[in-house]
Backbone bond lengths (Angstrom), bond angles and torsions (degrees), N, CA, C in turn:
res aa  C-N    CA-C-N  psi(-1)  N-CA   C-N-CA  omega(-1)  CA-C   N-CA-C  phi
1 X - - - 1.478 - - 1.523 108.71 -
2 X 1.315 120.53 129.86 1.464 121.90 -176.43 1.523 111.75 -66.47
3 X 1.316 115.51 149.92 1.460 121.05 178.52 1.522 110.46 -69.75
4 X 1.339 115.08 144.90 1.464 119.73 177.61 1.522 111.62 -106.62
5 X 1.335 117.50 8.25 1.460 119.03 -173.66 1.511 113.44 -68.95
6 X 1.334 117.23 -11.95 1.462 119.42 176.32 1.529 111.58 -87.44
7 X 1.335 116.68 -10.50 1.455 119.86 176.86 1.524 109.57 -66.99
8 X 1.312 116.08 151.29 1.452 119.86 -169.38 1.529 112.58 -98.66
9 X 1.315 114.05 147.65 1.456 122.23 176.07 1.527 107.62 -134.38
10 X 1.321 115.78 165.84 1.455 121.31 168.46 1.524 108.13 -96.25
11 X 1.321 116.61 125.76 1.461 120.46 170.07 1.518 107.24 -94.46
12 X 1.325 117.03 118.90 1.457 121.83 -179.34 1.515 111.38 -88.35
13 X 1.332 116.94 106.69 1.466 122.37 -178.75 1.523 109.89 -95.18
14 X 1.317 116.77 138.16 1.458 121.39 178.98 1.530 112.20 -134.47
15 X 1.327 117.29 -5.55 1.459 121.98 177.93 1.518 110.59 -109.07
16 X 1.315 117.53 -139.15 1.469 120.54 -176.91 1.519 112.28 -64.17
17 X 1.345 117.24 -21.10 1.465 119.82 178.89 1.523 113.17 -72.40
18 X 1.328 117.40 -0.83 1.465 120.14 169.16 1.526 110.83 -62.13
19 X 1.328 116.69 -30.94 1.460 121.65 -177.00 1.524 109.57 -86.70
20 X 1.305 116.58 125.44 1.466 121.04 -174.17 1.536 112.38 -56.21
21 X 1.315 117.28 -46.00 1.465 120.72 -177.79 1.515 110.97 -58.46
22 X 1.309 116.41 -41.24 1.466 121.08 179.13 1.521 110.30 -69.11
23 X 1.324 117.46 -46.60 1.455 120.36 -177.24 1.525 112.10 -62.10
24 X 1.329 117.02 -38.10 1.463 119.71 -177.79 1.529 112.80 -62.60
25 X 1.320 117.96 -21.16 1.468 120.24 175.62 1.524 110.99 -60.34
26 X 1.333 117.08 -32.90 1.458 120.87 179.98 1.523 112.29 -77.82
27 X 1.322 117.48 -17.58 1.461 120.51 176.80 1.524 112.00 -98.71
28 X 1.332 116.43 -44.70 1.457 121.11 -173.04 1.521 113.81 -101.38
29 X 1.334 116.93 -12.09 1.452 120.48 -175.06 1.522 111.13 89.15
30 X 1.324 116.29 170.83 1.457 121.40 179.81 1.512 111.55 107.03
31 X 1.340 115.50 -176.44 1.462 120.00 179.96 1.515 110.17 -126.06
32 X 1.310 115.90 145.53 1.459 121.79 -177.65 1.526 111.34 -78.27
33 X 1.318 117.13 -44.66 1.460 122.79 177.30 1.524 109.15 -122.12
34 X 1.340 118.51 152.51 1.463 121.04 -175.31 1.524 114.43 -56.31
35 X 1.350 117.30 -32.69 1.460 119.56 -177.54 1.524 113.11 -92.89
36 X 1.328 117.56 8.05 1.459 121.24 176.97 1.526 110.12 -90.15
37 X 1.322 117.65 151.31 1.471 119.28 174.31 1.528 110.36 -66.69
38 X 1.309 115.39 152.40 1.464 119.65 -179.70 1.521 110.08 -79.22
39 X 1.322 116.13 131.87 1.463 120.84 177.08 1.525 110.09 -84.35
40 X 1.323 115.27 144.88 1.465 120.83 -179.62 1.524 110.79 -70.83
41 X 1.319 115.74 -38.75 1.461 120.12 -173.82 1.515 110.61 93.83
42 X 1.310 116.27 161.82 1.460 121.80 -178.44 1.526 111.12 -75.79
43 X 1.325 114.94 159.81 1.471 119.11 176.07 1.530 110.48 -62.60
44 X 1.310 116.13 -33.50 1.460 122.52 174.25 1.530 106.35 -108.14
45 X 1.322 116.11 109.71 1.464 120.21 -172.28 1.527 113.79 -93.77
46 X 1.323 117.67 11.65 1.463 119.30 179.66 1.529 110.01 -60.91
47 X 1.324 115.33 147.13 1.460 120.53 -179.89 1.528 110.48 -68.39
48 X 1.336 117.04 157.35 1.464 119.46 176.12 1.518 111.20 -66.86
49 X 1.327 115.94 166.50 1.459 120.78 177.47 1.515 111.79 -58.89
50 X 1.311 116.37 161.97 1.466 121.73 -173.77 1.521 112.99 -62.92
51 X 1.317 117.74 -34.92 1.451 121.23 -178.50 1.527 110.60 -84.81
52 X 1.336 116.00 133.35 1.478 120.40 175.14 1.529 107.69 -140.05
53 X 1.328 116.03 69.96 1.463 120.89 -172.32 1.522 113.12 -73.56
54 X 1.329 115.16 156.82 1.455 122.15 169.31 1.521 108.09 -87.49
55 X 1.315 115.92 132.73 1.460 121.31 -179.51 1.523 109.00 -124.55
56 X 1.315 116.48 123.69 1.460 122.14 177.18 1.524 108.78 -90.42
57 X 1.324 116.21 145.07 1.455 118.49 -179.41 1.513 112.86 -155.34
58 X 1.316 116.85 178.63 1.468 122.28 -179.29 1.524 111.71 -82.20
59 X 1.322 114.84 61.14 1.452 121.29 -176.73 1.529 109.46 -129.85
60 X 1.314 115.69 173.99 1.462 120.54 -179.18 1.523 109.93 -133.30
61 X 1.342 115.88 141.87 1.459 122.36 178.43 1.525 109.42 -107.23
62 X 1.327 115.74 134.48 1.465 120.23 175.97 1.519 109.31 -143.27
63 X 1.318 115.42 162.51 1.470 121.71 176.72 1.518 108.18 -119.52
64 X 1.326 115.80 135.94 1.451 119.93 -177.74 1.514 111.99 -158.78
65 X 1.352 114.68 -177.31 1.458 122.99 -174.15 1.528 108.41 54.49
66 X 1.317 118.34 -163.32 1.466 120.48 179.40 1.513 110.03 -153.01
67 X 1.314 115.29 124.86 1.459 122.45 -179.47 1.522 109.37 -108.22
68 X 1.322 116.66 123.07 1.459 120.32 176.04 1.528 110.03 -63.81
69 X 1.317 116.46 -38.41 1.463 121.98 179.87 1.522 111.17 -58.74
70 X 1.341 115.80 -39.99 1.460 120.70 -174.68 1.523 113.05 -103.91
71 X 1.318 117.54 3.00 1.473 122.57 174.59 1.523 113.09 60.28
72 X 1.333 116.33 41.89 1.458 118.90 176.81 1.512 112.14 153.96
73 X 1.335 115.25 -163.22 1.450 120.97 -178.83 1.521 112.26 -67.28
74 X 1.324 115.02 155.61 1.462 121.04 178.21 1.527 109.18 -119.87
75 X 1.309 116.43 165.30 1.461 121.71 -170.23 1.526 112.38 -83.29
76 X 1.329 113.75 145.41 1.462 121.43 174.02 1.523 108.03 -139.38
77 X 1.321 114.98 145.92 1.455 120.77 177.32 1.525 108.57 -103.06
78 X 1.324 115.76 133.79 1.458 121.07 173.06 1.525 107.14 -106.41
79 X 1.332 116.57 100.45 1.465 120.06 -172.00 1.522 114.38 -71.87
80 X 1.333 117.73 -12.88 1.459 120.60 -176.58 1.523 113.00 -104.20
81 X 1.315 117.24 8.52 1.463 121.63 -179.64 1.527 108.43 -121.95
82 X 1.316 116.99 116.50 1.459 121.91 -173.67 1.526 111.03 -87.53
83 X 1.349 115.62 100.36 1.452 121.83 175.34 1.528 111.41 -131.20
84 X 1.329 115.57 21.22 1.460 120.27 174.21 1.509 115.26 66.72
85 X 1.328 117.39 39.37 1.466 120.14 177.47 1.527 109.89 -69.37
86 X 1.325 115.22 167.75 1.459 120.99 -173.96 1.527 109.58 -134.52
87 X 1.314 115.77 139.33 1.465 122.58 178.51 1.520 109.62 -118.03
88 X 1.329 115.39 150.23 1.461 119.73 166.37 1.511 106.99 -101.55
89 X 1.324 116.27 123.65 1.456 121.26 -172.42 1.528 111.09 -96.32
90 X 1.319 115.14 121.66 1.458 121.62 177.31 1.525 109.20 -102.46
91 X 1.316 116.55 129.46 1.462 124.22 -178.57 1.521 109.08 -87.95
92 X 1.343 116.40 101.21 1.465 121.16 -175.92 1.532 109.32 -134.57
93 X 1.324 116.32 172.62 1.464 119.92 177.94 1.522 110.28 -81.13
94 X 1.322 115.03 163.11 1.464 120.07 176.54 1.535 110.33 -58.16
95 X 1.320 116.58 -42.92 1.463 119.88 179.59 1.520 111.32 -61.58
96 X 1.324 116.92 -42.94 1.462 119.89 177.82 1.525 111.14 -61.95
97 X 1.337 116.28 -40.76 1.461 119.06 177.57 1.527 110.50 -59.31
98 X 1.314 117.44 -44.15 1.463 120.96 178.27 1.525 111.10 -60.16
99 X 1.332 116.58 -39.81 1.464 120.50 -177.29 1.526 111.80 -73.53
100 X 1.328 117.26 -33.16 1.465 120.31 174.02 1.525 109.43 -66.29
101 X 1.336 116.96 -45.62 1.463 120.89 177.83 1.524 111.12 -60.35
102 X 1.319 116.63 -39.78 1.464 120.04 179.03 1.524 110.89 -61.09
103 X 1.329 117.29 -49.65 1.459 120.84 -177.59 1.526 111.64 -65.57
104 X 1.326 117.27 -36.09 1.463 120.53 178.08 1.527 111.44 -66.01
105 X 1.309 116.85 -23.82 1.458 120.98 -178.08 1.525 113.46 -106.23
106 X 1.337 116.17 13.29 1.457 120.23 174.08 1.514 115.58 85.56
107 X 1.329 117.63 15.62 1.454 121.71 178.70 1.523 110.51 -109.41
108 X 1.323 115.72 166.38 1.455 120.50 175.53 1.526 110.00 -86.97
109 X 1.325 117.08 152.32 1.460 119.82 175.22 1.524 111.32 -53.80
110 X 1.320 115.68 135.18 1.458 120.86 -178.63 1.512 113.80 95.66
111 X 1.337 117.55 -15.00 1.463 120.35 -178.40 1.529 112.66 -82.73
112 X 1.316 117.06 -14.18 1.461 120.78 179.04 1.521 109.10 -118.92
113 X 1.325 115.35 127.48 1.458 122.00 174.90 1.526 107.71 -110.99
114 X 1.304 115.82 129.48 1.459 120.86 -178.85 1.520 108.66 -122.53
115 X 1.316 115.64 125.97 1.461 121.13 177.85 1.530 107.99 -84.92
116 X 1.318 116.11 99.32 1.466 120.70 -176.45 1.520 111.17 -61.81
117 X 1.320 117.65 -40.74 1.465 120.57 179.43 1.527 110.97 -61.77
118 X 1.315 116.57 -38.52 1.468 120.35 179.39 1.530 110.96 -65.91
119 X 1.337 116.63 -40.92 1.465 119.57 178.43 1.523 110.39 -63.73
120 X 1.322 116.80 -43.41 1.459 120.19 179.58 1.526 110.23 -60.75
121 X 1.327 116.63 -39.46 1.468 121.23 -178.65 1.525 111.59 -72.16
122 X 1.338 117.18 -43.05 1.462 121.29 -173.71 1.531 113.33 -92.87
123 X 1.324 116.93 -21.85 1.460 120.42 -178.62 1.509 113.82 98.58
124 X 1.321 117.58 -28.33 1.462 120.89 177.97 1.519 109.86 -164.18
125 X 1.331 114.78 169.12 1.458 121.29 -177.16 1.521 108.76 -155.67
126 X 1.323 116.88 139.74 1.463 121.27 177.69 1.520 109.83 -95.31
127 X 1.335 115.99 135.67 1.465 120.08 176.72 1.534 110.52 -117.11
128 X 1.331 116.67 21.03 1.462 120.61 177.65 1.509 111.50 145.31
129 X 1.343 115.43 -151.71 1.469 120.03 -179.84 1.528 111.57 -129.92
130 X 1.323 116.64 24.39 1.459 121.46 179.18 1.525 110.07 -85.16
131 X 1.330 116.75 177.91 1.461 121.42 -172.64 1.521 113.26 -57.16
132 X 1.336 116.68 -38.97 1.467 120.50 -174.63 1.526 111.22 -118.55
133 X 1.316 115.99 45.40 1.458 120.71 -173.19 1.522 114.39 -95.19
134 X 1.311 117.96 0.61 1.467 122.03 176.55 1.517 108.22 -97.86
135 X 1.324 117.01 105.80 1.461 122.12 179.56 1.529 107.97 -91.97
136 X 1.329 116.16 127.67 1.463 121.06 -170.50 1.537 110.68 -124.59
137 X 1.320 114.88 137.97 1.466 122.21 173.48 1.522 108.29 -94.70
138 X 1.321 117.09 124.39 1.454 122.18 -175.06 1.523 113.24 -108.96
139 X 1.319 116.35 16.12 1.463 120.56 179.37 1.517 111.12 103.84
140 X 1.318 115.59 -173.13 1.460 121.18 178.77 1.514 109.90 -103.45
141 X 1.321 114.95 144.13 1.454 121.40 176.78 1.526 107.84 -135.33
142 X 1.319 116.05 122.23 1.477 120.84 -178.82 1.531 111.42 50.36
143 X 1.308 116.42 40.80 1.453 121.37 173.64 1.511 116.41 83.85
144 X 1.338 118.55 -1.91 1.461 121.67 -179.81 1.523 110.04 -119.15
145 X 1.352 117.01 148.53 1.465 119.85 175.23 1.530 110.21 -62.83
146 X 1.329 115.88 139.58 1.464 122.43 175.77 1.526 107.53 -106.41
147 X 1.330 115.72 117.80 1.462 122.09 -174.55 1.513 110.69 -126.57
148 X 1.306 115.86 152.04 1.460 121.12 171.58 1.517 108.40 -150.32
149 X 1.317 116.97 -179.31 1.463 121.18 173.99 1.517 108.82 -138.18
150 X 1.324 115.73 150.14 1.449 121.20 -175.03 1.520 109.33 -153.73
151 X 1.326 116.05 -171.55 1.463 121.47 -178.48 1.529 110.72 -76.18
152 X 1.339 117.68 143.88 1.469 120.27 176.00 1.524 112.78 -59.48
153 X 1.339 116.95 -34.11 1.462 122.03 176.90 1.528 108.31 -135.19
154 X 1.342 117.49 143.38 1.466 119.45 -179.73 1.529 111.21 -62.16
155 X 1.333 118.11 126.00 1.467 120.80 -179.65 1.526 111.32 -80.24
156 X 1.319 115.89 163.32 1.455 120.55 173.63 1.530 109.40 -65.15
157 X 1.338 117.74 146.87 1.464 120.79 -177.60 1.529 112.76 -61.83
158 X 1.317 115.35 140.04 1.470 123.38 177.01 1.520 107.48 -146.55
159 X 1.334 118.71 126.62 1.470 119.27 -177.29 1.525 112.36 -64.65
160 X 1.317 117.20 141.07 1.467 120.81 177.25 1.519 110.94 -76.92
161 X 1.332 115.96 154.64 1.457 121.29 174.86 1.513 110.99 -82.37
162 X 1.338 115.69 168.73 1.458 120.88 -175.71 1.523 113.89 -60.47
163 X 1.355 120.06 -46.93 1.469 118.24 -176.93 1.527 112.63 -63.19
164 X 1.309 116.30 -32.99 1.463 119.98 -178.98 1.521 111.32 -73.51
165 X 1.328 116.08 -48.68 1.455 119.59 179.79 1.525 110.84 -63.45
166 X 1.330 116.50 -34.86 1.464 120.63 177.59 1.529 111.14 -63.37
167 X 1.327 117.00 -42.89 1.466 120.11 179.31 1.521 110.87 -62.18
168 X 1.322 116.53 -41.27 1.466 120.36 -179.73 1.527 110.65 -66.24
169 X 1.318 115.97 -51.60 1.465 119.57 -177.28 1.521 111.29 -60.17
170 X 1.329 117.03 -44.94 1.461 119.35 -178.41 1.522 112.45 -72.42
171 X 1.344 117.20 -22.96 1.454 119.88 170.90 1.511 111.68 -67.48
172 X 1.348 115.83 -42.30 1.462 119.78 175.60 1.532 110.61 -61.25
173 X 1.330 115.87 -46.33 1.466 120.27 -177.38 1.525 110.63 -65.97
174 X 1.322 116.84 -38.11 1.460 121.61 177.91 1.525 110.53 -59.36
175 X 1.330 115.93 -40.20 1.462 120.76 -178.40 1.519 112.46 -76.68
176 X 1.339 116.67 -32.94 1.466 120.86 -176.91 1.528 108.89 -146.07
177 X 1.338 118.05 83.02 1.468 122.29 -172.21 1.529 114.07 -64.27
178 X 1.293 118.77 -23.16 1.461 121.01 -174.38 1.526 113.91 -89.62
179 X 1.319 117.15 7.58 1.463 120.29 -176.58 1.527 112.05 -124.20
180 X 1.339 116.62 37.04 1.461 119.89 -175.54 1.522 112.41 -57.33
181 X 1.332 116.99 -43.89 1.462 119.57 -178.64 1.526 110.94 -63.58
182 X 1.318 116.45 -39.18 1.458 120.08 177.61 1.513 112.54 -64.84
183 X 1.323 116.91 -37.30 1.464 120.81 177.93 1.529 110.50 -65.00
184 X 1.317 116.41 -41.32 1.466 119.94 178.64 1.525 109.80 -65.67
185 X 1.321 117.29 -42.37 1.466 121.04 176.57 1.523 110.74 -56.02
186 X 1.310 115.77 -43.83 1.461 121.05 -178.14 1.526 111.09 -61.35
187 X 1.317 116.59 -42.96 1.464 119.92 179.37 1.520 111.77 -69.65
188 X 1.304 116.82 -35.19 1.462 119.84 178.27 1.529 111.53 -63.20
189 X 1.330 117.43 -28.21 1.470 121.58 -179.74 1.520 112.65 -79.61
190 X 1.318 117.55 -19.38 1.458 120.55 -175.06 1.530 110.81 -70.55
191 X 1.301 116.38 135.76 1.468 120.21 179.23 1.525 110.57 -64.29
192 X 1.322 115.03 137.08 1.450 121.63 -179.91 1.518 113.64 101.35
193 X 1.327 118.06 -15.38 1.468 121.06 -175.96 1.531 111.11 -79.65
194 X 1.324 116.40 -53.23 1.461 120.60 178.50 1.532 108.96 -92.96
195 X 1.331 118.69 151.85 1.472 127.35 5.13 1.538 114.28 -89.66
196 X 1.334 117.36 2.75 1.465 119.25 -176.85 1.521 111.24 -61.41
197 X 1.339 116.01 -40.74 1.456 121.21 -178.00 1.520 110.68 -106.85
198 X 1.326 116.40 133.79 1.452 121.80 173.59 1.521 109.26 -100.28
199 X 1.304 115.68 165.07 1.467 120.57 178.93 1.522 111.46 -59.86
200 X 1.329 117.27 -43.36 1.467 121.13 -179.02 1.521 110.80 -64.52
201 X 1.329 116.57 -39.65 1.468 119.97 -179.81 1.523 110.95 -65.27
202 X 1.317 117.06 -40.15 1.465 120.26 177.37 1.525 110.63 -65.87
203 X 1.332 116.70 -42.14 1.470 120.52 -179.06 1.523 111.52 -59.47
204 X 1.319 117.06 -32.23 1.476 120.27 -178.96 1.528 112.42 -71.49
205 X 1.333 117.83 -10.22 1.456 121.07 -179.95 1.526 113.01 -82.18
206 X 1.337 116.70 -11.80 1.471 119.19 179.71 1.516 109.13 -68.09
207 X 1.326 115.65 124.70 1.452 120.37 -178.66 1.518 110.41 -77.27
208 X 1.326 117.53 143.09 1.478 120.87 -176.88 1.514 114.06 -55.39
209 X 1.329 116.40 -35.95 1.471 118.68 -176.49 1.508 112.37 -72.59
210 X 1.338 118.13 -13.57 1.454 119.86 178.83 1.516 110.32 -99.81
């Protein structure tokens, strides 16, 4: 039976992978910031498809746990709680999705095999007990499966650090430059952001070039 790993899916990013420069590290290799570990990159390093739309859905965004790399809490999606969260969808192959999931969970590309058909049938699949080991099917978008990964259980709220929140906000702005106020509103609603972060403080994270 021929392999289907070249078939395409949408990877729904809601954390630092909203920002193209950051996300490409998981496909092409390299590091996003000088003090970050270098990513290996996917076995197939081709760039994602040209379209990377923002998709709103019946999901919720929260920040929790604590990452030394990112100086604070990191993002998690709660797919069963409808608070109008938003994803940036990257058009990649099934194999690339597996390799991104592997790197996000501390594995090397090729070490994680994900049965996409099984996820579509069951709605989700566990690939371990790491932070992003719950792989979730969020429906179809423009004819392709929309998939993401998140925490097996919602973590307690923890405010994100500046470099992390900046990557998320500028990823939103990169995808939709004319909706800056809406992007800030969205982050203000996410659990873990307030009261540590104010609206004005978040607004100052928008980079001039975006």
